[in-house]
N, C-alpha and C positions, 0 to 999 in steps of 0.2 A: 595904499596901492594905487598906481596910476595905470589907466588902460584907455584904449580908444576902440570904438565900434564904428567901422565904416560899412554902411549897408549897401549902397549902390555904387557900382563902378562902371563907367561908360568909356569905351575905347573906340574911336573912329579910325578904322584901319582896314587893310585888305586881307589880313591873315590873323586868325585867332591864335596869337602867340604870347599874349600877355596874361599873367595871373596875378590878380590883386584882390584885396578884400572889398566886399560891397559892390556898389555900382561904379565901375570905372568907365569913363567916356573918353574915347580918343577918336579923332577924325583922321581919315586917310583918304587920299584921292583914289577913286575907283579905277582910274586909268594908269596910275603909276605906283600905287601902294605906299605913298609917302604919308607918314603919320602927321596929322594936322593938329590934334588936340587931345587931351584926356582930362577927365573930371571924376570926382567922387562925391557922393551925397549920403550922409548918415540918416537914412529914413527910419532907422530904429530909434534914435535918441533925440533928433532935432526936429521939432514940429514944422519948421519952415522949409525943410529940405525938399519935400515933395513939390512945393511951388517953385523952388529954385531949379530943380531938375526939369520941371515942365517948361519953364521959360527957356532954359538952355536947349532942350530938345526942339522946341518950336522955332528956335533961331537957326537951326540947321536946315539948309535947303540946297537945291541943285541936284542934277542927275549924275553926280560923280562922287558921292560920299557914302562910305560904308560905315555902319555903326555897330559896334560890339558892346554888349551889355552883360554884366554878371552881378550876382549878389554874393555877399559873404555874411556868415553868421545869421543875422535876421534882418529883414528889410520890410516887414509887413506893417509897421505902425503908421508911417506917414507918407507912403508912396502914392496914395490914391489920386492926388491932384495931377499927377503926371500920366494917368492912365490913357487919356485921349492922345497925348503926344506919343506915347509908346505905340499905340495902335496905328497911328499915322505912319510910323516907320516900318510897319509890317507885323507887329506883335498880334497874336490871336488869343482870344479869351478861352479859358480862364487864365488869369494872371496872378501869380503870387498869392494863392489862397492860404496855404498852411504856414503856421508859425515855424520859423527856422527851416523852411523848405529851401531848396536850391533852385536857381533860375539862371539860364544862359540864353543869349539871343544874338543873332547876326542879322542886321537889318539894312535898309537902304533908304536914303533920303528922297530919292526921286519919286515921281508920281507912278510911273510904270515899274512895278516890282518884278525883279528877276526871279528865276526859279530857285536860286541858291539860298534864299532867305531861310533861316533855320531857327528853331526855338526848342529848348529843352527845359523841363522843370520836374522836380521830384519832391514828394512829401518829406517831412522830417524823418531822418534816419534811413531814407531810401535812395539818397543821392550817392555821389555828386552828380550834378548835371554837367555834361561834357559835350562840347561841339568841336569836332575835328574835321575841318573841311578845307578844300582848296577852291578858290574863286578865280574864274578867268577874268583878268583885268581888261583884256582886249579880245574881242571876238575874232577868231580866225575863220576865214571862209572855208566851208567844208570841201573836201576832195571828192571826186566822182566815185571813188570806191573806198570803203573802210576795210582795211586788212587788220583783223583783230587777233590778238594773242593774249591769253590769260593763263598764268602759271601760279599754282598754289603749292607752297612748300611747308610741310610740318617740320617741327624741330628735330624729329628723328629720321627724316628722309635722307637717303643717300644723295650726294651731289648738291646739297642745299647750300644757300648763301647764309653764313652765320648760323643763327638758330632758326633759319627758314625765313623766306620773304614772299611777299605777294607781288607779282609782276602783272601789270595790266597795260598793254600798249595798243595803240591804234596808229597804223601807218608809221610804226617805229618810234612814235612819241610816247613816253611813259606818263601815266596818269595816276598810278597807285601812290597812296601816302605811306606805304611800307610800314603800316602799323600792325602790331599784334592784334589778332582777332579777325573781324570781318571788314574787308576793304571793298568799297562800292564806288563805281564810276558810272556816271549817267550822261548819255548823249541824246540829243533830239533825234527824231526820225529822219531829219534832213542831214544828219551827220555833224551837228554842231555840239561841241563839248559844253556841258552845262555845269557839272560840279563833281567833286570827289569827296566822299565821306569815309570815315573809319570809326570802328566801334570796338573797344577792347573788351570783348566778351569773355576773356580769360580772367581779368582782374576785377572788373566793375560789374556788380549785379545790375546796376541801372543801365549798363550798355546793352544788355539783352533786350530790355524794354525799348530803349531808344532805337536800336537797329530794326526791331520789328515794326515799330510805329513808322519809321522812315520808309521802309520798303513797302509797307501797306499803303503809305501815302503817295507812292509813285503811281501815276495813272496816265492814260492817254498814250500818245506816240512817243515812247521813251525806250531807248536801247539801254539795258542795264547789265553791267559787267561786274561780277563778284568773285573775289578770291579770299580764302582764309590764309592767314599767315601765322606760323609758329604753332599757336594753340588757340582754339576758338570755342571749345565745347563747354566750359564750366558754366557759363551763363548764356550760351548761344542756342540752346535747344529750341526755343520758341521761334528763332529766325527761320528754321527749316519750313515751318508751315507758311510763313510769309513768302518765302521764295517760290512756293507753288504757284502763286499769282503770276510769276514771271515765266512760267513754263517749266520749272524744275519738276522732275518726276521722281517718285519713290519706287523702290527703296533706295536709300543711300547709306554709305558708311559714315557714321558720325560718332566720334569719341575723342579721347585724349589724343591730341597732336595728329588727327587725321587731316588730310588735305582735301580741298573742294574748290572747283572752279566752275563758273556758270556764265554763259552768254545768253541773256534772257530778254524778254520784251514785256513792257507793262500794258500794252494795248489789249483790247478784248479778243482780238484774233492773234493766234500764235503762228509766226512764220516758220518755214521749214529749217531756217538756219539756227534755231535755238538748239543749244548743245550744253552738255555738262560732263564733268569727270570728277571722280572721287576715289580715294584710296585709304586703307587703314594705316595706322601708325607704322612708319618705316617702309611702306611700300609705294610711296609717292616719289616725286611730285605728281600732281594732277595738272594736266594741260589741255586746253581747248583752243581751237582757232575757228575763224569764220571770215568770209569775204562777203560784204554786204554792199549793195548799190543803193545808196539813199537817193531821194529825189534831187535832181540837179538841173540847172538851166543848161540846155544844149546849145541854143542859139537864139539871138534876138535880131529881128530884121524889121525893116520899114519899107513901105510901098507908097509912093506919092500918087494916090488915086485921084487927086484933084487936078494935077498938072500933066502927069505922064500918061499918055493914052495907052501905053503898053502895060501899065502897072497892074491892072485888073487881071490880064492874062498871066503875067508873071506870078502874081499872088495865087491864082488858081493852080498853076503848075507846082508851085511850092507846097501848097496845102495837099494836093493830090499825091505828092511824093512822101507824105508822112503816113506810115503804116505801122501799126503796133501800139505799144504802150506809151503814147505821147499825150500829154496834156497841152492844149493849145489855148493861149490867152491872147485876146484881140482887144485893142482899144483904138478908137478913132480920135485923132487930134485935129482941131481947127475945122477942116472940111475934107471929107473923103468920099463923097457920094458920086462924083461925076463919072469916074471910070471904074467903079467897083463892080459893075454888072457882071462881067465875065467870071468873077470869083464867087458869085452867090451860090451856085450849085456845090462848089467845093466846100464852102462854109457850112452848108447844110449836111454834107457828109460827116462833118465833125460835130453835129448836133444843133446847129443854129436853126431857128424856126422863123416862120413868117417872112416878111419881105426882106429882112436883113439890111436893106439899103436905107440908111438914114436920110432924111431930107437935107437940103443945103444947110451946112453948118450945124446939123444935128449931131448928137453924141451917141455912141454905141459901144457897149462893152460885152464881151463874150468869153466864157470859159467852156471849152469843148474837149472832146476826147476822140482820138484817131481810130479806135477800134469800132467794129460794127455795133456791138452791144453797148449802149450808152449807160453809164452809171447815173445815179439820181442827182449828183451834184452838178451836172451839166446845166448851165443857166446863161441868161443874157439879159441885158437892160438896154433900152433905147429911148431917147428923149428928143423932142423937136428942138429947133434952134431957140436959144435963149431960155430953154426950160430945163437944161441939164444942171450939173453933169450927170452922166450915167455911171453908176458905181455898183460894183459887185464885191461882196465880202463872203467868201466861202472857205471852208477848211476841207481839204481832200485827204483822206487817210493814206498814209505812206504805203500801207500793205493791204492789198485786197485779200480777203480770206481765201484759203485754198478750197473752200466749199461755198455753195450758194444755197440759200434757203428757197425751197420751191413750194412751200405751203404746208398747211395743216390738213391731216387726213384721218379719217375715222379708223378705229381698230376694234377687234373683238377678241374673245378668248381663242379663236382660231386665227392666229396672228397673220397679219398682212406681210410682216417682215419678221423672220426669226430673231431671237435675242442673241447678243454676244456676251451677256452677263455670265461671268464664271469661265469665260473662254480666253480671256486676255488679261495679263497682270496689270496692264495700265488702267483697267476698269476697277479701281481700288475701292474698298470699303462699301458702305451702303450707298446706293446710287443717288438717293435724295440729298445726301450730305457731301457728295463728290465735288471737289473743286475743279473748275475748268471742264465740266462734264461734256460740253459740246466738242471741245478740242480732243479730249481723250477718246470719245466715241469715233471721231474722225480718224484718229491715229489707228485705232483697232481695226476699222474698216479698210483703211488704206493699206495696212500691212498684209491684208488678205487679197488685195487687188480688187476690192469692191468699189463700185461707183456711186452707190446710194446708201445713205445711213439715216437713221431716225432716232429721236429721243422722245420719251414718253414719261409722264408722271414725275416730272422734275429731275430727270437724269437717266432713266432706264434706257439702255443702248440696244439698238437693233440694226442688223445689216445682213446681207447675203449676196451671193452672186446673181440671184434672180430678182433682187429687190426692185430693180428698175422696171420690171414687168408687173409687180404685184403691189407696189406701195399704195396705189389708188383704187384697190379692188372694192373698198367700201365707200368710196366717194370722199369729197371734201368735208371738212368739219370746222367748227368755230370754237372749240374748247381748249385750244392751245394757249398757254400762258405767254405773256409778253417777254419773258426771259429767254425764249428760244428752246426751252427744255420740255416742250410738250405739255400734256395734261392727262387726266385719267382717261385711258383708252383713246387718247388723241396723240397721233404721231406728228411731231414737227420734222419734216423730211428735208434732207439736204442732198445736193448733188456735188460730187467731188470734181473740181476743175482739173484739167490736164496739167496746167502749170500755174503756180502762184505768180502774181504780177506785183511789182513794187512801184508804187506811185506816191507822189507827194507834191503838194504845193499849197501855198496860202495866197489867195488873190485879194488884193486891195488896190484897185486901180481907179484913179480919177482920169476919165478918158477925154482926150483931145485930138489924138493923131492915130493913124492906122499903124499900130506897132504889134509885133508878134513875139511871144515868148514860148519856147517849146521845152517841156520837161519830159524826163523819162523816169 
């Protein structure tokens, strides 16, 4: 009998479309999707194969190469020499622990790793490991508004396409992989498309674990769009719990060929545009829409406060005209001190402190905010001539929470604020095990038109129409936990804002010239 065992296959490409035994390596340019190379290594049967694979992986470099890796049959005997090389491409440990387990990986040769890097592995008998994703080969600048449409079709729904499809569009551009099961599309808070994934939770037991792990791994400023296609329930039950992190609320209809659509958010604060729809078999499709304004540059301007005597006045007038949710970024280039004086007061209204005026050829960087109440990220840096540059690195959350933490206050058996427990279905289960407890308490209070709400003892929710007059009746306290959910007889109190504000920017400016960027 003649046979061959190929353990590692490596494919360098932009799309995971190749299936071959073992480790297949193929190179594809990340800007064009052209396949550059493919290799395989029998790390089950050939003792030198791990070293050969290591040398090959270490030879791959540059910021434009995508690497796809998969195993077939067994790859555990001789792969270890290549461990560091795999980690360099973005693999995370543990790697290939079980005999005849499955392993799949999508990595990147550049130093700065993109968000779409993906890894799947399953123990023997629990696979296969499948990665189904779409990678943006070129980054498209975000538009000032995201018009989102998500449609989920079950196979028994009227008006369906084929046996049902998942449609996920943003500004009329489709992003769904149209795969049976759970389809997920992720955007940054700035409106930049990051990746698309799909998990066949109807056919593959491992897909339920993979989808859950993937959704639970989404964090920070991420807009997450989800649609079921055809049938997703066989192995998809555990996904429901994961989606609660994104703002999904129970109860939902979940069963054979049900439809489900969600526009969610992975950040700790849940914006008002989160929405969902679901329907039993044959009563779909389920559709949701949202219109979101991500952070965007409104205008960039320059004022020559070294040469132009009127530049300081013009700058002051410009800054004073900015009212509302504007982030203001300022950088001085070369020399800007001579005529900046008239603008000092205007800069201070945006949060600048101190003299503001750098010395001759000094450097100055500033990140400010146009509203009266300044957030904690407002900051500045200034250095004298030849001592710079002045540099600011900050991350501003896209979405300000619709509520504000106003402190920790003592409570007694004679409650400062009456409880809402048992009065609203959104306050589900035991309060100490409640997911997104702060946001759910906020929603329960908001529905009743209340302005103050509080959490106590890791999730217990309280609010009333008179809470703003009684929340501090026993004085301040220091027993609230750092998670924002209060403590034993300790109320973490929140004030509900009139309107949520959407803000975003990332500042990394090396400063030389008086330049201005305005964000909303």
